[in-house]
Residue, then its C-alpha position, 0 to 999 in steps of 0.5 A: x971115857x970121862x975127861x978127868x975134871x979140876x978140884x974147882x970143877x968138881x966142888x961146883x958139881x957137888x955144889x950145884x946137887x947140893x944146891x939143888x937138893x937145898x932149894x927142893x927141901x926148902x919149901x913152904x914148911x921149911x921156910x916158915x919154920x914149921x919143920x923146925x918147931x916141930x922137929x928141931x927145937x921141940x925139945x930145946x936148944x940142947x936135943x936140937x944139936x942131936x936132932x940135926x946132927x942125926x938128920x945130917x948122917x942120915x941124909x948124907x948117908x941115904x944120898x951118898x949111897x943113892x948116887x953111887x948106885x946111880x953112878x953105878x947102874x947109869x939110871x937116869x929117871x927114877x923109874x929106871x932107879x926103882x927097877x935096878x934097885x930090885x935087880x930088874x933092870x935086865x930085858x930078861x927080868x920077870x915081867x910081872x915083877x917089873x910091873x908091880x914095882x913100876x906101878x908101886x913107885x909111880x904111885x908112890x912118887x906121883x902122890x909125893x909130887x902131887x901133895x908138894x906141888x899142889x901145897x906149893x901152887x896154893x901157897x904161891x897163890x895166897x902169897x900174892x893175893x896177900x901181898x899184891x891183891x892177885x885174885x887166887x885163880x890167876x895167882x894159881x894159873x901164874x904159878x903153874x905157868x912159871x913152874x911149867x917154864x922153869x921145868x923146860x929149861x932142864x936139869x942143867x938149868x935147875x942146878x944152876x937156878x938152885x944154886x942162886x936161889x940157895x945164896x938168896x934163901x941163906x942171906x935172907x935167913x941170916x939177916x932175920x937171924x941177926x935181927x933175932x940175935x940182936x932182940x934175943x941174943x941172951x935167951x938163944x945163948x941160954x937155951x943153946x946146948x942147954x938140955x934142961x930148957x925145953x923138955x919142961x914145955x911138955x910139947x912131947x917126950x924124948x922117946x916119941x920125939x925120937x922115934x917120930x923124927x927117926x921115921x921123918x929122917x928115913x923119908x930121905x932114902x927115896x931121894x936117889x930116885x930124884x937125884x937119878x936125874x942128875x947122873x951126868x955130874x957122877x963121874x967117880x965113886x968120889x963124887x957121889x959120896x962127895x956130893x952125898x956129904x954137900x947135900x947133908x950139910x947144906x940141908x941141915x943147914x936149913x934147920x940150923x938157920x930157921x932153928x936158930x931163928x925159932x928157938x928163942x921164941x919157943x914154946x909161944x910159936x910152937x903151935x903156929x902154921x907160920x912160926x917165922x912170920x909170927x915172930x916177924x910181925x910181932x918183934x922184927x918190923x915191916x922191912x924184916x917181915x918183908x925180906x921173909x916174904x921174899x924167903x918164902x917165895x924164893x922157897x916156893x919157887x925152888x921146890x916145884x920145878x924140881x918134882x915137876x922135872x922128875x915126873x916129866x923126865x920119867x914119862x918122856x923116857x916112856x913116850x916113844x914117839x918121834x914125831x914130837x920134840x923132847x921140849x914139846x913132850x916136856x912141856x905136855x907132861x909137865x903142864x898135865x902134872x902141874x894142872x893135875x896139882x892146880x886141880x887138887x890145890x883147889x877142890x880140897x882133894x889134898x887131905x885125901x891125897x895126904x892120908x894116901x901118901x902117908x900110907x905109901x909112905x910107911x910102906x916105901x920106907x921098908x921097901x927102899x931102905x933095905x934094897x938101898x942098904x943091899x945096893x951097896x954090896x952090888x955096886x961093890x961087886x959091879x965096880x970090881x968087875x968093871x975094873x977086871x974087865x978093863x984090866x984084862x983089855 
Protein backbone atom coordinates (compact mmCIF):
# COMPACT_ATOMS: atom_id res chain seq x y z
CA UNK A 1 0.00 0.00 0.00
CA UNK A 2 1.37 3.42 -1.00
CA UNK A 3 2.14 5.79 1.86
CA UNK A 4 0.14 9.03 1.77
CA UNK A 5 2.25 11.92 0.46
CA UNK A 6 2.29 15.46 1.78
CA UNK A 7 1.13 18.33 -0.44
CA UNK A 8 4.77 19.36 -0.95
CA UNK A 9 5.82 15.85 -1.97
CA UNK A 10 2.88 15.66 -4.37
CA UNK A 11 3.84 19.01 -5.92
CA UNK A 12 7.46 17.84 -6.31
CA UNK A 13 6.29 14.66 -8.06
CA UNK A 14 4.04 16.59 -10.46
CA UNK A 15 6.67 19.27 -11.10
CA UNK A 16 9.36 16.61 -11.61
CA UNK A 17 7.33 14.92 -14.35
CA UNK A 18 6.43 18.30 -15.84
CA UNK A 19 10.09 19.37 -15.80
CA UNK A 20 11.07 16.11 -17.49
CA UNK A 21 8.66 16.80 -20.35
CA UNK A 22 9.68 20.49 -20.42
CA UNK A 23 13.32 19.46 -20.87
CA UNK A 24 12.45 16.75 -23.39
CA UNK A 25 10.26 19.09 -25.45
CA UNK A 26 12.79 21.92 -25.41
CA UNK A 27 15.00 20.52 -28.11
CA UNK A 28 16.89 22.39 -30.77
CA UNK A 29 13.82 23.47 -32.78
CA UNK A 30 12.07 24.83 -29.69
CA UNK A 31 15.07 26.68 -28.23
CA UNK A 32 16.00 28.11 -31.63
CA UNK A 33 12.55 29.69 -32.02
CA UNK A 34 11.66 27.61 -35.10
CA UNK A 35 8.59 26.13 -33.41
CA UNK A 36 7.48 29.61 -32.31
CA UNK A 37 7.77 31.08 -35.80
CA UNK A 38 6.29 28.03 -37.54
CA UNK A 39 3.43 27.22 -35.15
CA UNK A 40 2.63 30.08 -32.75
CA UNK A 41 3.28 33.57 -34.17
CA UNK A 42 2.88 32.76 -37.87
CA UNK A 43 -0.40 34.68 -37.99
CA UNK A 44 0.49 37.34 -35.43
CA UNK A 45 -0.09 37.94 -31.74
CA UNK A 46 -3.86 37.48 -31.73
CA UNK A 47 -3.94 33.98 -33.16
CA UNK A 48 -0.82 33.14 -31.12
CA UNK A 49 -2.94 33.16 -27.95
CA UNK A 50 -5.45 30.80 -29.59
CA UNK A 51 -2.71 28.35 -30.66
CA UNK A 52 -1.05 28.31 -27.23
CA UNK A 53 -4.34 27.65 -25.41
CA UNK A 54 -5.24 24.99 -27.96
CA UNK A 55 -1.90 23.22 -27.53
CA UNK A 56 -2.04 23.45 -23.72
CA UNK A 57 -5.54 21.92 -23.56
CA UNK A 58 -4.80 19.07 -25.98
CA UNK A 59 -1.43 18.15 -24.49
CA UNK A 60 -2.72 18.31 -20.91
CA UNK A 61 -5.65 16.06 -21.85
CA UNK A 62 -3.56 13.47 -23.69
CA UNK A 63 -0.87 13.37 -21.00
CA UNK A 64 -3.43 13.13 -18.17
CA UNK A 65 -5.33 10.31 -19.88
CA UNK A 66 -2.06 8.54 -20.71
CA UNK A 67 -0.73 8.90 -17.17
CA UNK A 68 -4.00 7.65 -15.69
CA UNK A 69 -3.78 4.62 -17.97
CA UNK A 70 -0.19 4.02 -16.82
CA UNK A 71 -1.34 4.22 -13.18
CA UNK A 72 -4.30 1.89 -13.62
CA UNK A 73 -2.57 -0.78 -15.71
CA UNK A 74 0.82 -0.40 -13.97
CA UNK A 75 2.89 -0.42 -17.17
CA UNK A 76 6.55 0.57 -16.91
CA UNK A 77 7.81 0.85 -20.51
CA UNK A 78 6.42 1.83 -23.88
CA UNK A 79 6.00 -1.74 -25.18
CA UNK A 80 3.88 -2.74 -22.18
CA UNK A 81 1.97 0.54 -22.57
CA UNK A 82 0.94 -0.07 -26.18
CA UNK A 83 0.10 -3.75 -25.58
CA UNK A 84 -2.14 -2.75 -22.66
CA UNK A 85 -3.67 0.07 -24.73
CA UNK A 86 -4.84 -2.59 -27.21
CA UNK A 87 -5.95 -4.98 -24.46
CA UNK A 88 -3.12 -7.41 -25.22
CA UNK A 89 -1.37 -7.31 -21.84
CA UNK A 90 -2.72 -10.67 -20.64
CA UNK A 91 -0.70 -13.90 -21.20
CA UNK A 92 -3.58 -15.51 -23.16
CA UNK A 93 -3.89 -12.57 -25.61
CA UNK A 94 -3.73 -13.30 -29.35
CA UNK A 95 0.00 -13.88 -30.03
CA UNK A 96 -0.17 -12.67 -33.64
CA UNK A 97 -1.79 -9.37 -32.63
CA UNK A 98 0.80 -8.92 -29.89
CA UNK A 99 3.60 -9.35 -32.42
CA UNK A 100 2.00 -6.92 -34.89
CA UNK A 101 1.39 -4.21 -32.25
CA UNK A 102 4.86 -4.69 -30.74
CA UNK A 103 6.67 -4.47 -34.10
CA UNK A 104 4.66 -1.47 -35.30
CA UNK A 105 5.26 0.62 -32.19
CA UNK A 106 8.89 -0.53 -31.85
CA UNK A 107 9.55 0.79 -35.36
CA UNK A 108 7.58 3.99 -34.80
CA UNK A 109 9.21 4.74 -31.43
CA UNK A 110 12.68 3.88 -32.75
CA UNK A 111 12.27 6.22 -35.72
CA UNK A 112 11.00 8.99 -33.45
CA UNK A 113 14.00 8.52 -31.16
CA UNK A 114 16.54 8.23 -33.98
CA UNK A 115 15.32 11.35 -35.79
CA UNK A 116 15.30 13.41 -32.58
CA UNK A 117 18.53 12.16 -31.05
CA UNK A 118 20.47 12.12 -34.33
CA UNK A 119 19.58 15.78 -34.87
CA UNK A 120 20.55 16.49 -31.25
CA UNK A 121 23.98 14.85 -31.65
CA UNK A 122 24.61 16.78 -34.86
CA UNK A 123 23.62 20.08 -33.23
CA UNK A 124 25.73 19.36 -30.13
CA UNK A 125 28.79 18.79 -32.31
CA UNK A 126 28.05 21.88 -34.41
CA UNK A 127 27.68 24.07 -31.30
CA UNK A 128 31.02 23.09 -29.84
CA UNK A 129 32.68 23.38 -33.23
CA UNK A 130 31.35 26.94 -33.58
CA UNK A 131 32.03 28.03 -30.00
CA UNK A 132 35.31 26.26 -29.19
CA UNK A 133 36.61 24.94 -32.50
CA UNK A 134 36.14 21.30 -31.39
CA UNK A 135 36.18 19.00 -34.47
CA UNK A 136 32.70 17.78 -35.39
CA UNK A 137 33.68 14.10 -35.05
CA UNK A 138 35.09 14.68 -31.56
CA UNK A 139 31.98 16.64 -30.57
CA UNK A 140 29.71 13.86 -31.86
CA UNK A 141 31.59 11.18 -29.93
CA UNK A 142 31.52 13.41 -26.84
CA UNK A 143 27.74 13.73 -27.20
CA UNK A 144 27.32 9.94 -27.39
CA UNK A 145 29.42 9.43 -24.25
CA UNK A 146 27.69 12.24 -22.32
CA UNK A 147 24.17 11.09 -23.24
CA UNK A 148 25.02 7.48 -22.34
CA UNK A 149 26.28 8.50 -18.89
CA UNK A 150 23.21 10.66 -18.23
CA UNK A 151 20.92 7.79 -19.27
CA UNK A 152 22.67 5.32 -16.92
CA UNK A 153 21.67 7.32 -13.86
CA UNK A 154 18.05 6.33 -14.45
CA UNK A 155 14.59 7.83 -14.30
CA UNK A 156 14.98 9.47 -10.88
CA UNK A 157 18.14 11.28 -11.92
CA UNK A 158 16.60 12.43 -15.21
CA UNK A 159 13.65 13.95 -13.33
CA UNK A 160 16.01 15.89 -11.04
CA UNK A 161 18.37 16.78 -13.90
CA UNK A 162 15.54 18.14 -16.02
CA UNK A 163 14.23 20.14 -13.06
CA UNK A 164 17.58 22.00 -12.93
CA UNK A 165 17.60 22.36 -16.73
CA UNK A 166 14.02 23.66 -16.68
CA UNK A 167 14.88 26.42 -14.23
CA UNK A 168 18.08 27.33 -16.14
CA UNK A 169 16.29 27.43 -19.50
CA UNK A 170 13.45 29.52 -18.12
CA UNK A 171 15.79 32.06 -16.53
CA UNK A 172 17.88 32.34 -19.71
CA UNK A 173 14.83 32.83 -21.92
CA UNK A 174 13.40 35.40 -19.49
CA UNK A 175 16.64 37.40 -19.70
CA UNK A 176 16.47 37.40 -23.50
CA UNK A 177 12.76 38.28 -23.40
CA UNK A 178 13.47 41.23 -21.08
CA UNK A 179 16.05 42.52 -23.57
CA UNK A 180 13.52 42.16 -26.42
CA UNK A 181 10.91 44.11 -24.45
CA UNK A 182 13.52 46.81 -23.84
CA UNK A 183 14.17 47.34 -27.55
CA UNK A 184 10.83 46.35 -29.11
CA UNK A 185 8.33 46.42 -26.29
CA UNK A 186 6.10 48.84 -28.19
CA UNK A 187 5.93 46.45 -31.17
CA UNK A 188 5.18 43.50 -28.89
CA UNK A 189 2.43 45.44 -27.08
CA UNK A 190 0.85 46.44 -30.40
CA UNK A 191 0.85 42.89 -31.79
CA UNK A 192 -0.03 40.78 -28.73
CA UNK A 193 -3.73 39.93 -28.86
CA UNK A 194 -4.15 41.82 -32.16
CA UNK A 195 -5.90 39.69 -34.81
CA UNK A 196 -5.44 42.30 -37.55
CA UNK A 197 -1.62 42.25 -37.64
CA UNK A 198 -0.26 38.94 -38.87
CA UNK A 199 -2.67 37.52 -41.45
CA UNK A 200 -1.47 40.25 -43.83
CA UNK A 201 2.05 38.75 -43.72
CA UNK A 202 0.57 36.08 -46.03
CA UNK A 203 2.72 33.29 -44.59
CA UNK A 204 -0.35 31.01 -44.41
CA UNK A 205 -4.12 31.11 -43.94
CA UNK A 206 -6.04 30.57 -40.70
CA UNK A 207 -7.74 27.42 -42.06
CA UNK A 208 -4.53 25.85 -43.34
CA UNK A 209 -2.64 26.68 -40.16
CA UNK A 210 -5.40 25.32 -37.91
CA UNK A 211 -5.37 21.99 -39.76
CA UNK A 212 -1.58 21.74 -39.64
CA UNK A 213 -1.32 22.79 -35.99
CA UNK A 214 -4.09 20.41 -34.89
CA UNK A 215 -2.13 17.52 -36.43
CA UNK A 216 0.95 18.70 -34.57
CA UNK A 217 -1.00 18.85 -31.29
CA UNK A 218 -2.31 15.33 -31.84
CA UNK A 219 1.25 13.96 -31.91
CA UNK A 220 1.28 14.58 -28.14
CA UNK A 221 -1.05 11.58 -27.84
CA UNK A 222 2.03 9.34 -27.91
CA UNK A 223 3.70 10.88 -24.84
CA UNK A 224 1.94 8.50 -22.47
CA UNK A 225 4.28 5.75 -23.66
CA UNK A 226 7.34 7.80 -22.64
CA UNK A 227 5.74 8.74 -19.33
CA UNK A 228 5.24 5.05 -18.52
CA UNK A 229 8.90 5.04 -17.47
CA UNK A 230 7.91 7.15 -14.46
CA UNK A 231 4.92 5.12 -13.24
CA UNK A 232 6.37 4.95 -9.71
CA UNK A 233 5.36 8.60 -9.18
CA UNK A 234 1.67 7.95 -9.87
CA UNK A 235 -0.06 6.89 -6.66
CA UNK A 236 -3.60 8.08 -7.44
CA UNK A 237 -5.86 9.32 -10.25
CA UNK A 238 -5.29 12.81 -8.85
CA UNK A 239 -1.54 12.36 -9.48
CA UNK A 240 -2.17 11.40 -13.10
CA UNK A 241 -4.46 14.34 -13.87
CA UNK A 242 -2.43 16.79 -11.78
CA UNK A 243 0.81 15.80 -13.51
CA UNK A 244 -0.90 15.89 -16.93
CA UNK A 245 -2.13 19.45 -16.33
CA UNK A 246 1.33 20.44 -15.05
CA UNK A 247 2.91 19.08 -18.24
CA UNK A 248 0.46 20.98 -20.44
CA UNK A 249 1.10 24.28 -18.64
CA UNK A 250 4.89 23.92 -18.38
CA UNK A 251 5.45 22.87 -22.00
CA UNK A 252 3.07 25.60 -23.20
CA UNK A 253 5.25 28.13 -21.36
CA UNK A 254 8.02 27.26 -23.80
CA UNK A 255 5.78 28.41 -26.64
CA UNK A 256 4.84 31.53 -24.67
CA UNK A 257 8.45 32.53 -23.93
CA UNK A 258 9.86 31.80 -27.39
CA UNK A 259 6.76 33.28 -29.04
CA UNK A 260 7.10 36.56 -27.11
CA UNK A 261 10.77 36.73 -28.13
CA UNK A 262 10.12 36.08 -31.83
CA UNK A 263 6.82 37.97 -32.34
CA UNK A 264 8.29 41.53 -32.51
CA UNK A 265 10.66 40.42 -35.28
CA UNK A 266 8.09 38.75 -37.51
CA UNK A 267 7.85 38.30 -40.43
CA UNK A 268 11.57 39.07 -40.98
CA UNK A 269 12.73 35.94 -39.12
CA UNK A 270 9.94 33.64 -40.35
CA UNK A 271 12.14 31.75 -42.82
CA UNK A 272 15.20 31.50 -40.57
CA UNK A 273 16.42 28.13 -39.26
CA UNK A 274 17.37 29.86 -35.99
CA UNK A 275 15.14 32.95 -35.50
CA UNK A 276 16.29 33.73 -31.95
CA UNK A 277 19.97 33.40 -32.87
CA UNK A 278 19.47 35.72 -35.85
CA UNK A 279 17.66 38.23 -33.66
CA UNK A 280 20.33 38.04 -30.92
CA UNK A 281 23.16 38.62 -33.39
CA UNK A 282 21.44 41.53 -35.13
CA UNK A 283 19.92 43.33 -32.13
CA UNK A 284 21.11 42.12 -28.72
CA UNK A 285 24.91 41.98 -28.79
CA UNK A 286 27.52 39.40 -27.84
CA UNK A 287 26.57 38.87 -24.17
CA UNK A 288 22.97 37.92 -24.87
CA UNK A 289 24.05 35.89 -27.89
CA UNK A 290 26.27 33.90 -25.51
CA UNK A 291 23.32 33.45 -23.13
CA UNK A 292 21.32 32.16 -26.08
CA UNK A 293 24.03 29.59 -26.86
CA UNK A 294 23.78 28.41 -23.25
CA UNK A 295 20.01 28.00 -23.72
CA UNK A 296 20.52 25.88 -26.83
CA UNK A 297 23.20 23.72 -25.18
CA UNK A 298 20.88 23.11 -22.20
CA UNK A 299 18.07 22.25 -24.61
CA UNK A 300 20.25 19.78 -26.50
CA UNK A 301 21.50 18.06 -23.33
CA UNK A 302 18.00 17.80 -21.84
CA UNK A 303 16.42 16.08 -24.86
CA UNK A 304 18.55 13.09 -25.88
CA UNK A 305 18.83 11.20 -22.53
CA UNK A 306 15.05 10.90 -22.13
CA UNK A 307 14.61 9.34 -25.58
CA UNK A 308 17.61 7.08 -24.98
CA UNK A 309 16.28 5.96 -21.59
CA UNK A 310 12.91 5.19 -23.19
CA UNK A 311 14.57 2.83 -25.68
CA UNK A 312 16.95 1.23 -23.17
CA UNK A 313 14.19 0.70 -20.59
CA UNK A 314 11.99 -1.08 -23.14
CA UNK A 315 14.69 -3.49 -24.38
CA UNK A 316 16.20 -4.11 -20.95
CA UNK A 317 12.82 -5.56 -19.94
CA UNK A 318 13.03 -8.03 -22.86
CA UNK A 319 16.68 -8.96 -22.22
CA UNK A 320 16.11 -11.91 -19.89
CA UNK A 321 19.72 -12.83 -19.12
CA UNK A 322 20.67 -12.81 -15.44
CA UNK A 323 24.40 -12.88 -16.15
CA UNK A 324 24.60 -9.11 -16.62
CA UNK A 325 23.64 -6.44 -14.07
CA UNK A 326 20.82 -4.08 -15.07
CA UNK A 327 23.21 -1.12 -15.35
CA UNK A 328 25.45 -3.01 -17.81
CA UNK A 329 22.38 -3.84 -19.90
CA UNK A 330 21.41 -0.17 -19.91
CA UNK A 331 24.96 0.82 -20.89
CA UNK A 332 25.06 -1.59 -23.84
CA UNK A 333 21.56 -0.70 -25.05
CA UNK A 334 22.06 3.06 -24.63
CA UNK A 335 25.42 3.02 -26.36
CA UNK A 336 24.07 0.91 -29.23
CA UNK A 337 21.09 3.21 -29.76
CA UNK A 338 23.24 6.35 -29.58
CA UNK A 339 25.83 4.92 -31.99
CA UNK A 340 23.01 4.25 -34.48
CA UNK A 341 21.88 7.85 -34.04
CA UNK A 342 25.46 9.06 -34.46
CA UNK A 343 25.79 7.03 -37.68
CA UNK A 344 22.50 8.40 -39.04
CA UNK A 345 23.48 11.99 -38.17
CA UNK A 346 26.79 11.65 -40.01
CA UNK A 347 26.04 9.84 -43.26
CA UNK A 348 23.02 11.72 -44.59
CA UNK A 349 20.33 9.15 -43.76
CA UNK A 350 18.45 11.62 -41.57
CA UNK A 351 16.18 12.84 -44.39
CA UNK A 352 15.21 9.24 -45.25
CA UNK A 353 14.41 8.41 -41.64
CA UNK A 354 12.39 11.62 -41.25
CA UNK A 355 10.22 10.67 -44.22
CA UNK A 356 9.66 7.23 -42.74
CA UNK A 357 8.75 8.77 -39.39
CA UNK A 358 6.24 11.14 -40.98
CA UNK A 359 4.45 8.24 -42.69
CA UNK A 360 4.41 6.11 -39.57
CA UNK A 361 3.50 9.14 -37.46
CA UNK A 362 0.37 9.81 -39.54
CA UNK A 363 -0.67 6.18 -39.10
CA UNK A 364 0.18 6.17 -35.40
CA UNK A 365 -1.94 9.28 -34.90
CA UNK A 366 -5.08 7.25 -35.57
CA UNK A 367 -3.77 4.10 -33.92
CA UNK A 368 -3.12 5.91 -30.61
CA UNK A 369 -5.81 8.57 -30.25
CA UNK A 370 -8.85 6.29 -30.59
CA UNK A 371 -7.60 3.57 -28.18
CA UNK A 372 -6.49 6.31 -25.77
CA UNK A 373 -10.00 7.76 -25.52
CA UNK A 374 -11.49 4.27 -25.17
CA UNK A 375 -9.02 3.71 -22.32
CA UNK A 376 -10.86 6.33 -20.23
CA UNK A 377 -13.79 3.91 -19.90
CA UNK A 378 -11.47 0.92 -19.37
CA UNK A 379 -9.65 2.71 -16.55
CA UNK A 380 -12.94 3.74 -14.93
CA UNK A 381 -14.18 0.14 -15.05
CA UNK A 382 -10.91 -1.23 -13.65
CA UNK A 383 -10.90 1.31 -10.79
CA UNK A 384 -14.48 0.38 -9.88
CA UNK A 385 -13.61 -3.32 -9.96
CA UNK A 386 -10.64 -2.82 -7.65
CA UNK A 387 -12.70 -0.66 -5.29
CA UNK A 388 -15.37 -3.38 -5.10
CA UNK A 389 -12.76 -6.06 -4.41
CA UNK A 390 -11.22 -3.93 -1.67
CA UNK A 391 -14.62 -3.30 -0.07
CA UNK A 392 -15.36 -7.04 -0.08
CA UNK A 393 -12.15 -7.89 1.83
